[in-house]
C-alpha positions in Angstrom: 0.0 0.0 0.1 1.1 3.5 -0.7 1.2 6.2 2.0 -1.3 8.9 1.8 -0.9 12.5 3.3 -3.7 13.3 5.8 -4.5 16.5 7.7 -6.7 16.1 10.8 -8.5 18.6 13.2 -8.9 17.7 16.7 -11.1 19.6 19.4 -12.5 19.0 22.7 -14.5 21.1 25.4 -15.3 18.8 28.3 -13.1 17.4 31.1 -9.2 17.8 31.0 -9.2 19.1 27.6 -5.3 19.1 27.1 -5.2 15.4 28.3 -8.0 14.6 25.9 -6.1 15.9 23.0 -2.9 14.1 24.3 -4.8 10.9 24.6 -6.2 11.3 21.0 -2.9 11.9 19.6 -1.5 8.7 21.2 -4.5 6.9 19.9 -4.1 8.3 16.3 -0.3 7.2 16.4 -1.6 3.6 15.7 -3.1 4.6 12.3 -1.4 7.6 11.2 2.4 8.6 11.4 2.1 12.0 12.8 4.5 14.6 11.3 3.6 18.3 12.2 1.5 19.3 14.8 -0.2 22.8 15.5 -0.4 24.7 18.5 -3.5 24.5 20.7 -6.0 27.2 19.9 -8.9 28.1 22.4 -12.1 28.7 20.5 -15.5 30.1 21.7 -18.3 27.8 20.9 -20.4 28.3 17.8 -24.2 27.6 17.3 -24.8 26.0 20.6 -23.2 29.0 22.8 -24.1 27.7 26.4 -21.0 25.2 26.8 -17.3 25.6 27.5 -14.8 26.7 25.1 -12.8 24.5 23.0 -9.4 23.5 22.7 -8.5 22.9 18.8 -5.4 21.6 17.0 -4.3 20.3 13.6 -1.9 17.5 12.6 -0.3 16.3 9.5 0.8 12.9 8.6 0.6 9.9 6.4 -1.3 6.7 6.6 -1.6 3.5 4.6 -5.5 3.4 5.4 -8.1 4.4 2.6 -10.2 7.3 3.6 -13.6 5.6 4.6 -11.6 3.1 6.6 -9.6 5.7 8.3 -13.1 7.6 9.3 -14.1 4.2 10.7 -10.9 3.8 12.7 -11.3 7.4 13.8 -14.8 6.8 15.0 -13.7 4.0 17.0 -10.8 6.0 18.8 -13.4 8.6 19.5 -15.7 6.2 21.2 -12.9 4.4 23.0 -12.0 7.9 24.5 -15.4 8.4 25.7 -17.3 10.3 23.0 -21.2 9.8 23.0 -23.5 10.9 20.4 -24.9 14.3 21.5 -26.5 17.5 20.0 -25.0 18.8 16.7 -22.3 21.4 17.5 -22.9 20.5 21.2 -20.1 19.6 23.7 -17.8 16.8 23.1 -14.9 15.0 25.1 -13.1 14.4 21.8 -13.7 15.4 18.1 -11.3 14.2 15.3 -12.1 15.4 11.6 -10.3 14.2 8.6 -9.8 17.6 6.8 -8.0 16.5 3.7 -6.2 13.5 2.4 -3.9 14.9 -0.4 -5.8 15.6 -3.7 -8.7 13.2 -2.5 -12.2 14.3 -3.2 -15.0 12.3 -1.9 -18.5 13.3 -1.6 -20.4 10.1 0.1 -23.0 9.9 3.0 -20.0 9.3 5.5 -17.4 11.3 4.3 -16.9 14.6 2.4 -13.3 15.5 1.5 -12.0 17.8 1.8 -14.0 18.8 4.9 -17.0 20.6 3.7 -17.0 23.4 6.2 -13.3 23.9 6.4 -13.0 27.2 4.8 -15.7 28.6 6.9 -14.0 27.9 10.4 -11.2 30.0 11.7 -10.8 27.2 14.5 -9.8 24.8 11.8 -8.0 27.2 9.5 -5.7 29.0 12.1 -3.9 25.7 13.2 -3.9 24.2 9.8 -2.2 27.3 8.4 0.5 26.8 11.1 1.5 23.4 10.0 0.6 23.5 6.2 0.0 27.5 5.1 0.5 26.4 1.3 -1.8 23.4 1.5 -4.3 23.5 -1.2 -7.9 22.5 -0.3 -10.7 22.7 -2.8 -8.5 24.7 -5.2 -7.7 27.3 -2.5 -4.6 28.0 -0.5 -5.2 27.5 3.2 -3.3 30.8 4.2 -5.6 32.7 1.7 -8.7 31.0 3.1 -7.8 32.1 6.6 -7.0 35.8 5.4 -10.3 35.9 3.8 -12.3 35.0 7.0 -13.9 38.1 8.6 -12.4 39.1 11.9 -13.7 37.7 14.9 -12.2 39.5 17.8 -10.8 36.9 20.5 -13.1 34.0 19.4 -9.9 32.0 18.5 -6.8 32.4 20.2 -3.7 30.5 20.2 -2.5 29.1 23.5 0.9 27.5 22.6 2.1 23.9 22.4 0.2 21.2 23.8 2.9 20.2 26.3 2.8 23.7 27.7 -0.7 23.0 28.7 -0.4 19.9 30.6 -0.3 19.9 34.5 
């Protein structure tokens, strides 16, 4: 099998958020060779506002796993780490999204690549631009997509390396 590039977005807003991200990265290491990791960003919730702030980050890596199989494995990791189905955009222990897999384009019931709302989300683009500023997603450069977003004040702020957040 050949190696496929993959960019993932991680988020959490329940419990020990830094520990949740650390556990997710450790579990992902079984299925993705993780290369670059962004800083951790704190993000105000969207849509459902009455919930804690999120910690978000992005990672770049490679995998031999096909996109739909990777999604299945990621959902298994989320469940193993304690994620339960809840309200859309609601609080979550861990959320792992496949943002892009190279030039792969998929539009299925289970998976859309690149991620369909990536270009609208500063909490995805800011960390992704740190590790892959020239990545082309849907025909657009990640840095340009980030620059084109309207300003959101302090809705998204960089906290630093994950290791600096752990107790």
